[in-house]
N, C-alpha and C positions, 0 to 999 in steps of 0.2 A: 175258711179254706186257705186263705193267705198265709196265715200264720201256721197252720198245720203244715204247708211247703216248707217255711222257714225252719220251723222248730223240729218237726216230727219227722217229714219226708228223709232227712238225711239218715236219721237211722235206720228206717227200713232198706236204703240202699248200701248200707255200710258193706255188705258182702259181695256187692256187684262192682263191677270195673266202672268206673267212669266213662260216659258215653264221651263219643267224638261227635262234637258240633260246631266245627268249624265254620262249613258251608251254609249251615242251617242259621248259625249266628251273623253271619256276614248278609245274607239275604234279610234277615230279621232287622238288622239295624240299618241296612239300604230303605227299608221299606218305611221306617220309622221317620228316618233322615227327609225321605222325600214328601211323607205326608207333613213335617213339619215345616220343611220350605216353604209349601204349598200354602200354608196356614199362616206362616209369618205373611207372607205377599196378601192375604186377604184381610190381615188385621194390624199390622203395623202401620202401613201408610194410611189407613183410616184413623188410627190412634192421632199420627204426626198433624194431619189437617185439623184435626178437630182441635186440638190442643193450639196449634196456631192461629184458629179462626175463633175458636171460644174461650180460650185460655186454660192454664192448669186447673185451677179451682173446679172450672166448670166438668173437667175430665174425672175428677175425684167425687163429684157430687151431682151431678145431672142424673136424672134417670133413666138407666140403660135403655128403657125402654123406647124413648125418644130419640137415642142415637147410635146404638150399637147392636140391640137384640134383633134388629130385623134388617133382611139384605143378606149379602154375600158375608159381610162379617159375622152376623148373627149368627150363620149357620156353622160358621168356622171356631164361634166359640161352643157352641153346643156341641160339635164334634170333638173338640179338644177336651171337653169335660169328659166326656165317654171313654177317649183315649186313656186316660188314667187308669183303664180297667186292663187293658192290653197292654200296658207298659208294665203291668207287673210280671210278666213274661220275664224280664230281665233276671228276675231272682230265680225261675226256673230253669233259665240257661245255667244260673251260677251252681245250682243244688244236682241238676243233672250231670255236670261235669265236676262234682265234688269241690268245689270252691267254696271258701268260707264265706259266709252270708253276715257281715259284720252290724252291729247298730246302727251305724249310719246310713247303711244300705236299706233295711226294711222301715227305719224311722222315716225316711224322706218319701219313700214309697206310700207308707201308708198316710202320714199326715197330709201329704199335699193332696191325695185322693179325697179324703176326706174334707180338707178344707175348700177345695175346688167345689165339691158338690152343695157345700153349705152356702158358698158365695153366689152360687147358681140358682138354687133354689131361693136365695133370700133378694136376687137381683140386685147385688150391691153394684153402685156407678164404679167402683176401682177395678170391674173385671177384666175388662178390657186391658187394663194395665197387666194384671197378672197373667192374660192370655197371651198377649203380643211379647212379652219378654220372655214368657216362657218356651212358646214356639220359636223366638229366636236364637236363643240358648241351643235348644234341643235340634237345630238343623245343622248346626257347628257340631254339637255334641256326638250325634248320632254320623253324621257323616265321617266323622274322625274314628267312630266306633268299627264303621264299614270299612274303611281303609286299613284299620289295624287289623281286624280279622281276614280280609284280603291278601295280607301279607305284602302290604303298600306302604310298609314301615318309614320309608325313607320320605314320602308324602305328608304323613300324619304326625311323627313325633314331634317336629318342631312346633306343633300347635299345641302339644298338651298345657303348657304353662297359660295358653291364652283361654283355654277352656274354663280353667279354674280362676283365672283372673274374671269373666265374664259371668260367671257364676257368682262369685262373692260383689260383684257390681249390681247383679240382681236381685240380692238380698238386701244390700244397700238401698236401693232404689225402690223397691216394693216396700221396705220397713218407713222408708220416707212417705211415699204415697200414702199408706196406710193411716201412720200418724197425722199427715195432713186432714185427712178426711174426716178422722175423729175430732179433730180441734175444731174443725168448721161444727160438726155436729153438735158438740157440747156447746159451744160460744154462740152459733146463729140458732140453736133447736133443731130438734128432729125434719122439719120441713125444708130445711136449707141445706139438708144433705142425704141422699138416697142411700144410706148404708144402715147396716145393722150392729148394733153394740156387741154381741157375742162375737160378731164375725171379725169386726177390727181388733177385739181383745185377742180372739184366737191368731188373726194375722200378724199383729205385734210379737204375740210369742213365739210363733212358727218362726216367722223371717228372722228374729233376733238369734234363736237357737242355731239355725242354719248358717249366719252370718258369723257366729262364732266357731260354729265347727269346720267351716269351710277354710276359715281363716287360719286355724290351727293346723288343719291338713296341709295349706299351702306352706305355711311355716316350716312344719318338720320335714317336707319335701325339698325345700330350697335353701332353709336356714337353719335348720333342725341338725344334730350330729349326725354325721355318717353322709353328709352332703358334699363333701370335697373340702370345707372349710376345716371342720374338725371330724377327721374320721374314727367312728367308732364301731363297734358290735351292733350289728342289730338289735341283739336281744338287749341291748342296755336302753334302749330307746322306749318312752311311755308309750304305751297305746291305750291309755285309759283317762277319760275327764269324768271326774266325781265318781271314781271305781267303775266306769261303765266302759268296756272295752270298745273302742272305735276302729281298731286294726288298723293302725298306721305305720305297720311293720314292712320295711323294703320288701318288695315282690308280692305283697297282698294286697296292697292298695294302691291307685295310681292317681294321677293328679286330675282327673276330671271330672272326679264325684263318682264315678261307677263303681268304685271301692273294690273291685275285683278284676284279675288279669285273664284272659281270654287266650293268652298264646303264651308259648314256652320261652319267650323272650326274656321274661322276669325271673325264670329257674335258673338262679346261679349255677345249679348242679347239671343243666342241661348241656350235651357237647357245643362245644364252639360259641356259647353264649356268655358273652362279657357283664359282668356286672356292674352295677354302677360307680364303683369305686375303681374300676378298670377303664371306664369310659369318661368319668367326669360327669357325666347327666344321667338322668333316668334311663332306666333299663325296665322298660314297664310296656304294657299293652291295655292301656289303661282304662276305671272311674276312677255316680251322685252322685229321679231322685225326687 
């Protein structure tokens, strides 16, 4: 159904006008922001306390049934897993407003959802790390999107680089946590670490892909051609990785990883809108995921 929305629905809507969903999009992001903030307050403190009292290795290897699958944090881990379904609504908003759904957007949504379900089903010890980090990033990210959709650009725009920076940091920490649990699993045996080989192999591949793609996105936005250091026509910029279009052309992708703009500020042709070359900074309404 999701791939139908991504690849088929735009064709059915081609003859219809784009829907104006700014208010609905603002409310959508506000709901996701509140959900993420509450979830963060229930999971992150528990993770920090456990690392402080039991150590980092225990937080990546101890049976989750013994330390985070019960109580408030256990409830919010479960809610987080299921929240990956409604988060697909991000893509629905893109399609209904006739915004481009690029590879990085749908790849991020699909792989995160499948990985989270696999990790939860197999009760991997590293699950609280993934949950707490993702909810923390989303609490900032969706608040940013709400502010942008609510036309509070002056409050939101300065935080665009921060969002992608913490997303990259999330991928780096996620990769290390996954790698560490795999090392303990192979070095000390399956009984020493409550993780699943298929899961940590998939996790390393997933986090590695995200880390590379987000770093590339960050580089293209801040250090690539057309960022004020060396101005070039946007059409000259590379939008492909290994032949796959990731859509990094200015105006189509934002710095936060949502990978599409939901307001006219990124449209150079819109009346009164200043482009990035005129402002010396990002002209976006920012995204991935």
